LUMDREN-399811 format. One line per field, with one value per residue (C-alpha): residue number from 1; residue in three letters; chain; x, z negated, y. Coordinates in Angstrom, 3 decimals, decimal comma. Layout:
REM residues N
seq = c(NUM; ...)
type = c(ALA; ...)
mol = c(A; ...)
c1 = c(X; ...)
c3 = c(Z; ...)
c2 = c(Y; ...)
END
This chain:
REM residues 284
seq = c(1; 2; 3; 4; 5; 6; 7; 8; 9; 10; 11; 12; 13; 14; 15; 16; 17; 18; 19; 20; 21; 22; 23; 24; 25; 26; 27; 28; 29; 30; 31; 32; 33; 34; 35; 36; 37; 38; 39; 40; 41; 42; 43; 44; 45; 46; 47; 48; 49; 50; 51; 52; 53; 54; 55; 56; 57; 58; 59; 60; 61; 62; 63; 64; 65; 66; 67; 68; 69; 70; 71; 72; 73; 74; 75; 76; 77; 78; 79; 80; 81; 82; 83; 84; 85; 86; 87; 88; 89; 90; 91; 92; 93; 94; 95; 96; 97; 98; 99; 100; 101; 102; 103; 104; 105; 106; 107; 108; 109; 110; 111; 112; 113; 114; 115; 116; 117; 118; 119; 120; 121; 122; 123; 124; 125; 126; 127; 128; 129; 130; 131; 132; 133; 134; 135; 136; 137; 138; 139; 140; 141; 142; 143; 144; 145; 146; 147; 148; 149; 150; 151; 152; 153; 154; 155; 156; 157; 158; 159; 160; 161; 162; 163; 164; 165; 166; 167; 168; 169; 170; 171; 172; 173; 174; 175; 176; 177; 178; 179; 180; 181; 182; 183; 184; 185; 186; 187; 188; 189; 190; 191; 192; 193; 194; 195; 196; 197; 198; 199; 200; 201; 202; 203; 204; 205; 206; 207; 208; 209; 210; 211; 212; 213; 214; 215; 216; 217; 218; 219; 220; 221; 222; 223; 224; 225; 226; 227; 228; 229; 230; 231; 232; 233; 234; 235; 236; 237; 238; 239; 240; 241; 242; 243; 244; 245; 246; 247; 248; 249; 250; 251; 252; 253; 254; 255; 256; 257; 258; 259; 260; 261; 262; 263; 264; 265; 266; 267; 268; 269; 270; 271; 272; 273; 274; 275; 276; 277; 278; 279; 280; 281; 282; 283; 284)
type = c(UNK; UNK; UNK; UNK; UNK; UNK; UNK; UNK; UNK; UNK; UNK; UNK; UNK; UNK; UNK; UNK; UNK; UNK; UNK; UNK; UNK; UNK; UNK; UNK; UNK; UNK; UNK; UNK; UNK; UNK; UNK; UNK; UNK; UNK; UNK; UNK; UNK; UNK; UNK; UNK; UNK; UNK; UNK; UNK; UNK; UNK; UNK; UNK; UNK; UNK; UNK; UNK; UNK; UNK; UNK; UNK; UNK; UNK; UNK; UNK; UNK; UNK; UNK; UNK; UNK; UNK; UNK; UNK; UNK; UNK; UNK; UNK; UNK; UNK; UNK; UNK; UNK; UNK; UNK; UNK; UNK; UNK; UNK; UNK; UNK; UNK; UNK; UNK; UNK; UNK; UNK; UNK; UNK; UNK; UNK; UNK; UNK; UNK; UNK; UNK; UNK; UNK; UNK; UNK; UNK; UNK; UNK; UNK; UNK; UNK; UNK; UNK; UNK; UNK; UNK; UNK; UNK; UNK; UNK; UNK; UNK; UNK; UNK; UNK; UNK; UNK; UNK; UNK; UNK; UNK; UNK; UNK; UNK; UNK; UNK; UNK; UNK; UNK; UNK; UNK; UNK; UNK; UNK; UNK; UNK; UNK; UNK; UNK; UNK; UNK; UNK; UNK; UNK; UNK; UNK; UNK; UNK; UNK; UNK; UNK; UNK; UNK; UNK; UNK; UNK; UNK; UNK; UNK; UNK; UNK; UNK; UNK; UNK; UNK; UNK; UNK; UNK; UNK; UNK; UNK; UNK; UNK; UNK; UNK; UNK; UNK; UNK; UNK; UNK; UNK; UNK; UNK; UNK; UNK; UNK; UNK; UNK; UNK; UNK; UNK; UNK; UNK; UNK; UNK; UNK; UNK; UNK; UNK; UNK; UNK; UNK; UNK; UNK; UNK; UNK; UNK; UNK; UNK; UNK; UNK; UNK; UNK; UNK; UNK; UNK; UNK; UNK; UNK; UNK; UNK; UNK; UNK; UNK; UNK; UNK; UNK; UNK; UNK; UNK; UNK; UNK; UNK; UNK; UNK; UNK; UNK; UNK; UNK; UNK; UNK; UNK; UNK; UNK; UNK; UNK; UNK; UNK; UNK; UNK; UNK; UNK; UNK; UNK; UNK; UNK; UNK; UNK; UNK; UNK; UNK; UNK; UNK; UNK; UNK; UNK; UNK; UNK; UNK; UNK; UNK; UNK; UNK; UNK; UNK)
mol = c(A; A; A; A; A; A; A; A; A; A; A; A; A; A; A; A; A; A; A; A; A; A; A; A; A; A; A; A; A; A; A; A; A; A; A; A; A; A; A; A; A; A; A; A; A; A; A; A; A; A; A; A; A; A; A; A; A; A; A; A; A; A; A; A; A; A; A; A; A; A; A; A; A; A; A; A; A; A; A; A; A; A; A; A; A; A; A; A; A; A; A; A; A; A; A; A; A; A; A; A; A; A; A; A; A; A; A; A; A; A; A; A; A; A; A; A; A; A; A; A; A; A; A; A; A; A; A; A; A; A; A; A; A; A; A; A; A; A; A; A; A; A; A; A; A; A; A; A; A; A; A; A; A; A; A; A; A; A; A; A; A; A; A; A; A; A; A; A; A; A; A; A; A; A; A; A; A; A; A; A; A; A; A; A; A; A; A; A; A; A; A; A; A; A; A; A; A; A; A; A; A; A; A; A; A; A; A; A; A; A; A; A; A; A; A; A; A; A; A; A; A; A; A; A; A; A; A; A; A; A; A; A; A; A; A; A; A; A; A; A; A; A; A; A; A; A; A; A; A; A; A; A; A; A; A; A; A; A; A; A; A; A; A; A; A; A; A; A; A; A; A; A; A; A; A; A; A; A; A; A; A; A; A; A)
c1 = c(180,110; 177,926; 174,231; 174,437; 171,438; 169,177; 167,245; 168,542; 165,865; 166,714; 170,417; 169,975; 167,986; 170,773; 173,645; 171,944; 170,757; 174,166; 175,913; 173,414; 174,026; 177,795; 177,520; 175,288; 176,896; 180,388; 181,747; 183,191; 182,787; 180,606; 179,588; 177,503; 175,279; 176,964; 175,462; 175,749; 176,502; 176,193; 173,461; 171,338; 170,072; 169,097; 171,658; 170,978; 171,630; 174,286; 175,256; 177,736; 178,835; 177,350; 179,765; 181,500; 178,583; 175,822; 175,080; 172,790; 171,515; 169,429; 167,213; 166,713; 163,346; 160,297; 158,002; 157,233; 157,857; 159,359; 159,374; 163,134; 162,650; 159,806; 161,884; 165,030; 163,618; 163,946; 167,501; 168,588; 167,098; 169,186; 172,408; 175,518; 175,574; 172,688; 171,280; 168,905; 167,174; 165,831; 164,046; 165,134; 162,657; 161,654; 159,536; 156,901; 156,599; 156,357; 153,654; 151,773; 151,160; 147,361; 146,722; 150,364; 149,263; 152,606; 154,560; 152,770; 153,507; 157,193; 157,200; 155,196; 157,626; 160,654; 161,947; 162,943; 162,157; 164,369; 163,048; 164,832; 163,056; 163,734; 166,315; 168,255; 167,077; 167,153; 164,804; 164,716; 160,959; 161,023; 163,956; 164,352; 166,218; 167,935; 165,357; 166,341; 165,300; 162,008; 158,740; 155,966; 153,287; 150,697; 152,556; 152,952; 149,247; 148,319; 150,638; 149,505; 145,775; 145,036; 146,885; 145,414; 145,398; 148,265; 150,406; 149,660; 150,854; 154,014; 154,856; 154,165; 156,607; 159,202; 158,650; 159,409; 162,724; 163,386; 163,277; 165,977; 168,063; 167,173; 169,091; 167,508; 164,090; 164,464; 165,584; 162,407; 160,269; 162,087; 161,371; 157,665; 158,009; 160,014; 157,328; 154,637; 156,530; 157,022; 153,325; 152,370; 154,609; 153,003; 149,506; 150,471; 151,810; 148,526; 146,779; 149,274; 150,515; 154,139; 155,920; 156,974; 160,574; 159,766; 159,320; 162,894; 164,438; 165,996; 163,544; 164,584; 164,038; 160,633; 159,684; 160,978; 158,817; 155,747; 156,558; 156,694; 153,383; 150,369; 148,250; 150,487; 150,451; 148,525; 150,657; 154,194; 154,744; 154,166; 156,495; 159,186; 158,927; 159,298; 162,381; 164,044; 163,186; 164,623; 167,919; 168,144; 167,095; 169,586; 172,429; 171,162; 170,555; 173,702; 176,484; 177,964; 178,823; 182,450; 181,851; 179,292; 178,114; 177,592; 175,760; 173,345; 172,841; 172,186; 169,578; 167,772; 167,864; 166,579; 163,675; 162,793; 163,218; 160,917; 158,163; 158,760; 158,278; 154,791; 153,961; 155,273; 153,302; 150,131; 150,661; 151,421; 148,310; 146,301; 147,824; 146,895; 143,328; 142,927; 143,996; 141,881; 144,939; 145,118; 147,956; 149,204; 152,764; 155,261; 158,307; 161,043)
c3 = c(-164,249; -161,450; -161,042; -162,742; -160,754; -162,286; -165,520; -168,418; -167,762; -164,062; -164,829; -166,808; -163,925; -161,540; -163,641; -164,583; -161,050; -159,606; -162,025; -161,102; -157,366; -157,871; -159,774; -157,101; -153,907; -155,027; -155,653; -152,199; -150,716; -153,463; -152,686; -154,987; -153,655; -150,256; -146,800; -144,745; -141,595; -140,092; -137,899; -140,986; -143,009; -145,996; -148,801; -150,948; -154,682; -153,995; -151,501; -151,233; -148,773; -149,025; -147,118; -143,941; -141,908; -144,218; -146,458; -149,478; -149,998; -153,002; -153,697; -157,438; -157,950; -160,159; -157,559; -155,559; -151,825; -151,716; -148,518; -148,239; -147,480; -145,044; -142,991; -142,975; -141,782; -138,037; -138,247; -140,517; -138,258; -135,363; -137,350; -136,157; -139,243; -140,778; -143,816; -146,426; -148,419; -151,957; -154,257; -157,879; -160,451; -164,061; -164,831; -166,241; -162,899; -161,030; -163,317; -163,266; -159,515; -159,140; -157,422; -156,279; -153,375; -152,933; -153,813; -151,039; -148,604; -149,473; -148,876; -145,662; -144,270; -145,083; -148,356; -151,417; -155,020; -158,114; -161,600; -164,853; -168,218; -171,320; -172,521; -169,263; -167,927; -164,130; -161,888; -158,099; -157,739; -153,960; -151,772; -148,314; -145,068; -143,028; -141,738; -138,148; -138,740; -140,513; -139,010; -141,524; -142,040; -140,853; -137,568; -137,162; -137,684; -135,226; -132,572; -132,932; -133,196; -129,673; -130,181; -131,164; -134,784; -134,146; -132,492; -135,283; -137,863; -135,832; -135,538; -139,213; -140,064; -137,676; -139,237; -142,701; -141,380; -139,478; -142,670; -144,139; -141,003; -137,960; -135,522; -136,720; -136,838; -133,209; -132,394; -134,032; -132,043; -128,884; -129,626; -129,628; -126,078; -125,046; -126,493; -124,605; -121,313; -121,902; -122,648; -119,474; -117,502; -119,129; -118,422; -114,855; -114,357; -115,587; -112,919; -110,265; -109,866; -110,468; -110,209; -113,054; -112,450; -113,637; -117,219; -117,489; -116,089; -118,141; -119,276; -116,662; -113,879; -115,314; -115,050; -111,460; -110,534; -112,087; -110,343; -106,971; -107,451; -105,673; -108,826; -110,522; -107,685; -109,799; -112,889; -111,623; -113,535; -116,848; -115,854; -114,700; -117,969; -119,926; -117,925; -118,510; -122,202; -122,741; -121,141; -123,126; -126,576; -126,541; -125,941; -128,520; -131,335; -130,990; -130,729; -134,108; -134,416; -134,616; -135,911; -137,856; -134,628; -133,029; -136,155; -135,921; -132,217; -132,720; -135,375; -133,092; -130,224; -132,479; -133,586; -129,993; -128,998; -131,746; -130,705; -127,029; -127,849; -129,125; -125,920; -123,786; -125,877; -125,345; -121,574; -121,469; -123,530; -120,974; -118,162; -119,969; -120,521; -116,901; -115,601; -118,113; -119,818; -123,496; -125,337; -128,176; -129,186; -131,336; -132,712; -135,021)
c2 = c(161,418; 160,002; 160,717; 164,124; 165,351; 162,698; 162,824; 160,737; 158,140; 157,810; 157,934; 154,716; 153,213; 154,172; 152,853; 149,583; 148,856; 149,740; 147,382; 144,673; 145,183; 145,134; 141,856; 140,375; 141,698; 142,709; 146,170; 146,845; 150,277; 151,744; 155,316; 157,490; 160,271; 160,262; 159,961; 156,806; 158,756; 162,214; 160,736; 159,920; 162,847; 160,700; 160,501; 157,424; 157,517; 154,906; 152,256; 149,412; 146,759; 143,278; 141,093; 142,236; 143,512; 144,700; 147,673; 147,786; 151,339; 152,365; 155,370; 155,954; 157,608; 157,060; 158,595; 155,465; 155,663; 159,150; 161,194; 160,726; 157,037; 157,565; 159,969; 157,845; 154,515; 155,127; 156,453; 153,605; 150,929; 152,280; 152,679; 150,830; 148,616; 146,617; 148,427; 147,000; 149,735; 149,457; 151,859; 151,548; 152,794; 152,291; 149,255; 151,604; 153,403; 150,123; 148,771; 152,071; 151,998; 151,532; 148,182; 148,344; 150,511; 152,264; 149,130; 147,271; 150,080; 149,900; 146,170; 146,436; 148,997; 146,869; 148,349; 146,335; 147,280; 147,113; 147,852; 148,668; 148,475; 150,572; 148,041; 148,196; 144,834; 144,760; 142,778; 142,743; 142,668; 142,418; 141,499; 142,950; 142,375; 145,103; 147,573; 146,796; 143,174; 143,725; 142,480; 142,923; 140,252; 142,792; 143,307; 139,555; 138,907; 141,636; 140,211; 136,581; 137,267; 135,955; 132,657; 129,316; 128,216; 125,793; 128,473; 130,934; 128,421; 127,799; 131,490; 132,139; 129,366; 130,824; 134,252; 132,863; 131,568; 134,798; 136,853; 134,639; 134,152; 136,236; 134,021; 130,780; 132,442; 133,448; 129,900; 128,590; 131,037; 129,983; 126,334; 127,169; 128,506; 125,437; 123,163; 125,061; 124,715; 120,990; 120,583; 122,485; 120,130; 117,061; 118,349; 119,248; 115,714; 114,251; 116,338; 115,155; 118,734; 117,737; 114,396; 112,160; 113,239; 116,754; 115,567; 114,324; 117,497; 120,313; 122,951; 125,506; 122,976; 122,096; 125,739; 125,814; 122,809; 124,401; 127,673; 125,895; 124,075; 125,550; 125,214; 127,802; 130,354; 132,850; 132,262; 132,711; 135,938; 134,140; 131,295; 133,723; 135,614; 132,378; 131,390; 134,752; 134,627; 131,144; 132,124; 135,357; 134,144; 131,278; 133,704; 136,171; 133,698; 131,616; 134,201; 135,215; 138,926; 140,008; 143,527; 145,543; 147,129; 143,714; 142,529; 145,457; 144,911; 141,202; 141,939; 144,371; 141,866; 139,085; 141,266; 142,109; 138,478; 137,251; 139,662; 138,856; 135,169; 135,922; 137,801; 134,920; 132,424; 134,442; 134,431; 130,708; 130,017; 132,016; 129,930; 126,719; 127,902; 129,061; 125,647; 123,726; 122,223; 121,273; 123,026; 120,852; 121,573; 119,707; 121,524; 120,266)
END
């Protein structure tokens, strides 16, 4: 019998939540009380494959946010396959968390939560993405704090997409950078810094024209960073993975790319402000 180390109460939580996950994700590769890898010390209560390149791993425990999860997060986020991690607990434990303090910590740190009531009813209270993909709202707000209101709104929207589809979310973040470059070129044209022909050129050539203009002499590092980013994020976001290892690597690159986009946006905003330009962007 599986889950022999658990109490009767948690055994029901484990069995009901496992059956729910199998119905939702399929029953491929189910492992009970086995480690994901020798490189990860944490042994989940169970895990299973969700599609070709993703693992759903679940810790069954009524003590919300156990030390086992805290210690495993770094190793899991660097594993060669994307892993989404849930804690399954009784509904009573979930509801008994004062002000949902521990529940909110779980969510903030990228973990999902599954509850099971006394009748065996299962509810996924909070979904989650692979830990390697997770960017919490708190981290996002900290990173975008220096941006304008319009840019903040744009990055929040891109972040919503990112947590559903990391590649498309990165594309959306990249489009913000593209819009900022286009707006810099338009403003520079109004100031007779670049010619009208610049506006009809591809984005990379627009950056090159701005880079060559004397007015941007002190801002070439920001323009060079934007050019490198645009080239890199397009490659990262558009290439589908062909293995679990590539899927994990793509997720990590998309996360880095999304955060890099915010840094680039901050630098471009500083360039715009230094030159007295108005930064109004339009993204699709």
